[in-house]
C-alpha positions as a Markdown table, in Angstrom:
| # | Residue | x | y | z |
|---|---|---|---|---|
| 1 | Met | 0.2 | 0.1 | 0.0 |
| 2 | Ser | 1.1 | 3.3 | -0.7 |
| 3 | Lys | 1.1 | 6.1 | 1.9 |
| 4 | Pro | -0.9 | 9.4 | 1.5 |
| 5 | His | 1.3 | 12.4 | 1.0 |
| 6 | Gln | 1.6 | 14.0 | 4.0 |
| 7 | Thr | 3.0 | 17.5 | 4.6 |
| 8 | Asn | 5.7 | 18.5 | 7.1 |
| 9 | Val | 4.0 | 20.9 | 9.5 |
| 10 | Leu | 7.4 | 22.2 | 11.0 |
| 11 | Trp | 8.8 | 22.8 | 7.2 |
| 12 | Asp | 5.9 | 24.7 | 6.3 |
| 13 | Val | 6.3 | 26.8 | 9.6 |
| 14 | Ala | 10.0 | 27.6 | 8.8 |
| 15 | Leu | 9.4 | 28.4 | 5.2 |
| 16 | Leu | 6.6 | 30.8 | 6.2 |
| 17 | Ser | 8.8 | 32.4 | 8.8 |
| 18 | Ile | 11.9 | 32.8 | 6.4 |
| 19 | Arg | 9.6 | 34.2 | 3.7 |
| 20 | Leu | 7.9 | 36.7 | 6.2 |
| 21 | Ser | 10.8 | 38.0 | 8.0 |
| 22 | Thr | 12.9 | 38.7 | 4.9 |
| 23 | Lys | 10.4 | 41.0 | 3.9 |
| 24 | Phe | 10.2 | 42.9 | 7.3 |
| 25 | Val | 13.6 | 42.5 | 8.9 |
| 26 | Gln | 16.9 | 44.0 | 7.8 |
| 27 | Cys | 19.5 | 41.3 | 6.9 |
| 28 | Tyr | 22.0 | 42.4 | 9.4 |
| 29 | Ser | 21.7 | 44.7 | 12.4 |
| 30 | His | 24.8 | 47.0 | 11.6 |
| 31 | Ala | 26.9 | 47.5 | 8.4 |
| 32 | Lys | 29.8 | 46.1 | 10.3 |
| 33 | Ser | 28.3 | 43.2 | 11.9 |
| 34 | Pro | 29.6 | 39.8 | 11.2 |
| 35 | Arg | 27.9 | 37.8 | 8.2 |
| 36 | Lys | 27.3 | 34.5 | 10.2 |
| 37 | Ile | 23.4 | 34.6 | 10.1 |
| 38 | Thr | 21.0 | 37.0 | 9.1 |
| 39 | Gln | 18.1 | 38.4 | 11.4 |
| 40 | Ser | 15.5 | 36.4 | 9.4 |
| 41 | Gln | 17.2 | 33.2 | 10.0 |
| 42 | Leu | 17.5 | 34.5 | 13.8 |
| 43 | Leu | 13.8 | 35.1 | 14.0 |
| 44 | Thr | 12.9 | 31.8 | 12.4 |
| 45 | Ile | 14.7 | 29.9 | 15.0 |
| 46 | Leu | 12.9 | 31.7 | 17.5 |
| 47 | Ile | 9.7 | 31.1 | 15.9 |
| 48 | Leu | 10.3 | 27.4 | 15.5 |
| 49 | Lys | 11.4 | 27.2 | 19.4 |
| 50 | Ala | 8.0 | 28.7 | 20.3 |
| 51 | Tyr | 6.3 | 26.8 | 18.2 |
| 52 | Leu | 7.9 | 23.6 | 19.4 |
| 53 | Lys | 7.3 | 25.1 | 23.0 |
| 54 | Thr | 11.0 | 24.7 | 23.7 |
| 55 | Thr | 11.6 | 28.2 | 25.0 |
Protein backbone atom coordinates (compact mmCIF):
# COMPACT_ATOMS: atom_id res chain seq x y z
CA MET A 1 0.00 0.00 0.00
CA SER A 2 1.19 3.48 -0.72
CA LYS A 3 1.14 6.08 2.00
CA PRO A 4 -0.85 9.25 1.40
CA HIS A 5 1.19 12.40 0.86
CA GLN A 6 1.69 14.11 4.20
CA THR A 7 2.95 17.63 4.64
CA ASN A 8 5.64 18.40 7.15
CA VAL A 9 4.10 21.12 9.32
CA LEU A 10 7.44 22.10 10.85
CA TRP A 11 8.91 22.65 7.39
CA ASP A 12 5.89 24.76 6.40
CA VAL A 13 6.24 26.91 9.53
CA ALA A 14 9.94 27.45 8.82
CA LEU A 15 9.32 28.40 5.19
CA LEU A 16 6.54 30.81 6.08
CA SER A 17 8.65 32.37 8.80
CA ILE A 18 11.71 32.88 6.60
CA ARG A 19 9.56 34.25 3.77
CA LEU A 20 7.80 36.80 5.95
CA SER A 21 10.82 37.82 7.99
CA THR A 22 12.91 38.61 4.90
CA LYS A 23 10.24 41.15 3.91
CA PHE A 24 10.06 42.95 7.25
CA VAL A 25 13.50 42.59 8.87
CA GLN A 26 16.85 43.96 7.70
CA CYS A 27 19.46 41.38 6.75
CA TYR A 28 21.95 42.51 9.37
CA SER A 29 21.63 44.75 12.39
CA HIS A 30 24.65 46.90 11.52
CA ALA A 31 26.77 47.51 8.44
CA LYS A 32 29.89 46.14 10.16
CA SER A 33 28.28 43.19 11.92
CA PRO A 34 29.70 39.71 11.28
CA ARG A 35 28.04 38.04 8.30
CA LYS A 36 27.44 34.64 9.90
CA ILE A 37 23.66 34.51 10.20
CA THR A 38 20.94 36.91 9.09
CA GLN A 39 18.30 38.40 11.33
CA SER A 40 15.56 36.61 9.40
CA GLN A 41 17.27 33.29 10.14
CA LEU A 42 17.49 34.20 13.84
CA LEU A 43 13.82 35.15 13.89
CA THR A 44 12.92 31.86 12.23
CA ILE A 45 14.85 29.96 14.90
CA LEU A 46 12.95 31.82 17.63
CA ILE A 47 9.61 31.14 15.95
CA LEU A 48 10.41 27.43 15.62
CA LYS A 49 11.44 27.28 19.29
CA ALA A 50 8.14 28.89 20.29
CA TYR A 51 6.20 26.59 17.94
CA LEU A 52 7.86 23.52 19.46
CA LYS A 53 7.44 24.95 22.98
CA THR A 54 11.14 24.58 23.79
CA THR A 55 11.66 28.11 25.10
